[in-house]
N, CA, C and O of each residue as an XYZ file, in Angstrom:
272
protein
N     -11.185      5.182     -3.236
C     -11.115      4.529     -4.557
C     -10.775      6.197     -4.739
O     -10.998      7.200     -4.062
N     -10.040      5.881     -6.179
C      -9.816      7.217     -7.288
C     -10.508      6.873     -8.228
O     -10.640      5.784     -8.787
N     -10.956      7.849     -8.392
C     -12.569      8.447     -9.160
C     -10.979      8.402    -10.638
O     -11.028      7.698    -11.647
N     -10.012      9.179    -10.334
C      -9.388     10.014    -11.859
C      -8.831      8.750    -12.348
O      -8.348      7.836    -11.680
N      -8.976      8.842    -13.648
C      -8.391      7.442    -14.577
C      -6.999      7.541    -15.361
O      -6.478      6.536    -15.845
N      -6.565      8.518    -15.432
C      -5.318      8.352    -15.977
C      -4.870      9.561    -14.902
O      -5.377     10.392    -14.149
N      -3.171      8.930    -15.498
C      -2.273      8.860    -14.127
C      -0.702      9.202    -14.602
O      -0.073      8.241    -15.043
N      -0.101     10.346    -14.554
C       1.368     10.360    -15.042
C       2.739      8.925    -14.205
O       3.923      8.622    -14.348
N       1.916      8.620    -13.630
C       2.868      7.607    -12.938
C       2.797      6.281    -12.204
O       3.439      6.526    -11.183
N       2.473      5.272    -12.140
C       1.578      4.262    -11.404
C       2.636      3.122    -11.220
O       2.735      2.176    -12.001
N       3.213      3.259    -10.401
C       4.088      2.935     -8.866
C       3.226      1.115     -8.045
O       2.382      1.073     -7.150
N       3.793      0.041     -8.705
C       3.189     -1.062     -8.760
C       3.933     -1.857     -6.958
O       5.020     -2.424     -7.067
N       3.322     -1.816     -5.613
C       3.997     -2.049     -4.866
C       4.828     -1.259     -4.002
O       5.897     -0.803     -4.407
N       4.293     -1.020     -2.531
C       4.337     -0.159     -1.581
C       5.066     -0.946     -0.452
O       4.614     -1.522      0.538
N       6.044     -0.824     -0.807
C       7.051     -1.798     -0.040
C       7.823     -0.533      0.282
O       7.257      0.546      0.458
N       8.950     -0.677      0.343
C      10.244     -0.055      0.858
C      10.306      1.068     -0.560
O       9.988      2.239     -0.766
N      10.791      0.161     -1.195
C      11.521      1.182     -2.403
C      10.138      1.416     -3.355
O      10.267      1.867     -4.493
N       9.092      1.149     -2.923
C       7.613      1.904     -3.985
C       6.858      2.564     -3.546
O       5.831      2.899     -4.137
N       7.189      2.937     -2.343
C       7.210      4.067     -1.141
C       7.846      5.275     -1.710
O       7.358      6.190     -2.374
N       9.030      5.066     -1.301
C      10.247      6.068     -1.863
C      10.173      6.242     -3.092
O      10.608      7.337     -3.448
N       9.748      5.516     -3.980
C       9.585      6.193     -5.662
C       8.362      7.289     -5.582
O       8.315      8.480     -5.888
N       7.296      6.286     -4.987
C       6.081      7.255     -5.164
C       6.128      8.847     -4.326
O       6.005      9.884     -4.977
N       6.293      8.856     -3.053
C       7.041      9.523     -2.523
C       7.286     11.046     -3.719
O       6.627     11.887     -4.331
N       8.755     10.598     -3.461
C       9.537     11.579     -4.715
C       8.852     12.243     -5.610
O       8.724     13.466     -5.543
N       8.370     11.567     -6.484
C       7.358     11.350     -7.919
C       6.438     12.534     -7.802
O       6.336     13.495     -8.565
N       5.463     12.135     -6.135
C       4.202     13.469     -5.928
C       4.842     14.644     -5.776
O       4.281     15.707     -6.041
N       5.963     14.581     -5.375
C       6.706     16.039     -4.955
C       6.496     17.022     -5.415
O       6.271     18.078     -4.823
N       6.566     16.695     -7.342
C       6.301     17.536     -7.838
C       4.869     17.749     -8.081
O       4.326     16.684     -8.375
N       3.945     18.899     -8.059
C       2.322     18.681     -7.780
C       1.983     19.162     -8.766
O       0.908     19.762     -8.768
N       2.971     19.058    -10.278
C       1.899     19.409    -11.664
C       1.899     17.863    -12.463
O       1.627     17.488    -13.604
N       2.505     16.991    -10.802
C       2.002     14.875    -11.186
C       1.075     14.166    -10.339
O       1.209     14.080     -9.119
N      -0.096     13.536    -11.170
C      -0.459     12.957    -10.929
C       0.206     11.074    -10.450
O       0.692     10.574    -11.464
N       0.279     10.150     -9.283
C       1.454      9.396     -9.230
C       0.099      8.211     -8.410
O      -0.145      8.426     -7.223
N      -0.530      7.262     -8.999
C      -0.834      6.142     -8.371
C      -0.216      4.994     -8.025
O       0.355      4.143     -8.706
N      -0.490      5.137     -6.411
C       0.506      3.508     -6.317
C      -0.729      2.477     -5.439
O      -1.525      2.890     -4.595
N      -0.583      1.058     -5.940
C      -1.181      0.339     -6.053
C      -0.521     -1.238     -5.266
O       0.333     -1.978     -5.754
N      -1.096     -1.373     -4.205
C      -0.710     -2.438     -3.590
C      -1.913     -3.143     -3.405
O      -3.016     -2.657     -3.157
N      -1.452     -4.956     -3.619
C      -2.398     -5.920     -3.276
C      -2.958     -6.028     -1.937
O      -2.526     -5.369     -0.992
N      -3.892     -6.836     -1.856
C      -4.328     -7.112     -0.793
C      -5.756     -6.622     -0.287
O      -6.515     -5.833     -0.849
N      -5.938     -7.348      1.014
C      -7.844     -6.982      0.912
C      -8.063     -5.598      1.734
O      -7.110     -5.153      2.373
N      -8.945     -5.110      1.728
C      -9.534     -3.999      2.590
C      -8.815     -4.013      4.089
O      -8.627     -5.022      4.769
N      -8.330     -2.150      4.567
C      -7.643     -2.346      5.875
C      -8.458     -2.117      6.946
O      -7.969     -1.838      8.041
N      -9.979     -2.222      6.726
C     -10.380     -2.024      7.742
C     -10.749     -2.919      9.432
O     -11.345     -2.553     10.446
N     -10.227     -3.866      9.142
C     -10.171     -4.969      9.487
C      -9.372     -4.914     11.166
O      -8.190     -4.785     11.482
N     -10.901     -5.114     12.170
C     -10.040     -4.691     13.274
C      -8.814     -4.612     13.898
O      -8.454     -3.925     14.854
N      -7.967     -5.767     12.922
C      -6.590     -6.584     13.991
C      -5.622     -5.499     13.014
O      -4.459     -5.279     13.351
N      -6.204     -4.866     11.811
C      -5.292     -3.561     11.467
C      -5.624     -2.488     11.799
O      -4.591     -1.861     11.565
N      -6.459     -1.641     12.260
C      -6.412     -0.703     12.787
C      -6.333     -0.977     14.143
O      -5.635     -0.082     14.619
N      -6.690     -1.767     15.045
C      -6.208     -1.975     16.724
C      -4.535     -1.982     16.935
O      -3.821     -2.909     16.554
N      -3.928     -0.467     17.784
C      -2.585     -0.782     17.851
C      -1.976     -2.048     18.930
O      -0.907     -2.657     18.937
N      -2.929     -2.100     19.620
C      -2.987     -3.227     20.606
C      -2.856     -5.034     19.859
O      -2.570     -6.085     20.432
N      -3.194     -4.771     18.430
C      -3.308     -6.279     18.272
C      -2.580     -6.184     17.008
O      -3.180     -6.350     15.945
N      -1.020     -5.864     17.058
C       0.158     -5.382     16.377
C      -0.353     -6.982     15.477
O      -1.062     -7.179     14.490
N       0.486     -7.975     16.484
C       1.203     -9.571     15.806
C       0.037    -10.211     15.684
O       0.420    -11.350     15.417
N      -1.542    -10.251     15.708
C      -2.355    -10.942     15.044
C      -2.334    -11.243     13.686
O      -2.384    -12.426     13.349
N      -2.233     -9.890     12.414
C      -1.981    -10.360     11.338
C      -0.742    -10.507     10.953
O      -0.419    -10.226      9.799
N       0.165    -10.980     11.879
C       1.732    -11.501     11.062
C       1.745    -13.178     11.069
O       2.570    -13.865     10.466
N       0.617    -13.688     11.907
C      -0.190    -14.822     11.707
C      -0.572    -15.445     11.562
O      -0.580    -16.582     12.033
N      -1.469    -14.566     10.231
C      -2.754    -14.554      9.710
C      -2.138    -14.628      8.249
O      -1.264    -13.969      7.685
N      -3.002    -15.772      7.830
C      -2.679    -15.512      6.039
C      -3.607    -14.902      5.375
O      -3.547    -15.224      4.188
N      -4.520    -14.096      5.619
C      -5.768    -13.381      5.191
C      -4.846    -11.807      4.897
O      -5.234    -11.165      3.921
N      -3.620    -11.192      5.754
C      -3.207     -9.724      5.727
C      -1.444    -10.746      5.681
O      -0.747    -10.322      4.760
N      -0.893    -11.678      6.335
C      -0.049    -12.266      6.012
C       0.177    -13.151      4.616
O      -0.773    -13.931      4.693
N       0.843    -13.463      3.456
C       0.910    -14.106      2.469
C       1.980    -14.992      2.603
O       2.334    -15.584      1.584
N       2.633    -15.226      3.768
C       4.543    -15.542      3.531
C       4.709    -16.490      2.897
O       4.387    -17.676      2.820
N       5.709    -15.203      2.104
C       5.929    -15.364      1.264
C       7.538    -14.865      1.831
O       7.910    -13.920      2.527
N       8.214    -15.939      1.198
C       9.281    -15.477      1.298
C      10.872    -15.409      0.055
O      11.235    -16.089     -0.905
N      11.456    -14.112      0.837
C      12.695    -14.277     -0.685
C      14.028    -14.207     -0.447
O      14.827    -14.306     -1.379
């Protein structure tokens, strides 16, 4: 969690585009960037253990099964 209450930029969503945008904005050391992503904590064993890579893909706790 972040203690800071104000940021120069807030990027919603850390998908491919959001991550790139946040990264580029953060290249300027004089700016602050907040990158927000929805979802629960990433402390679950399925997320932390490399051998469990496939389990989160079929679990609706981690994969919300949105189609686009």
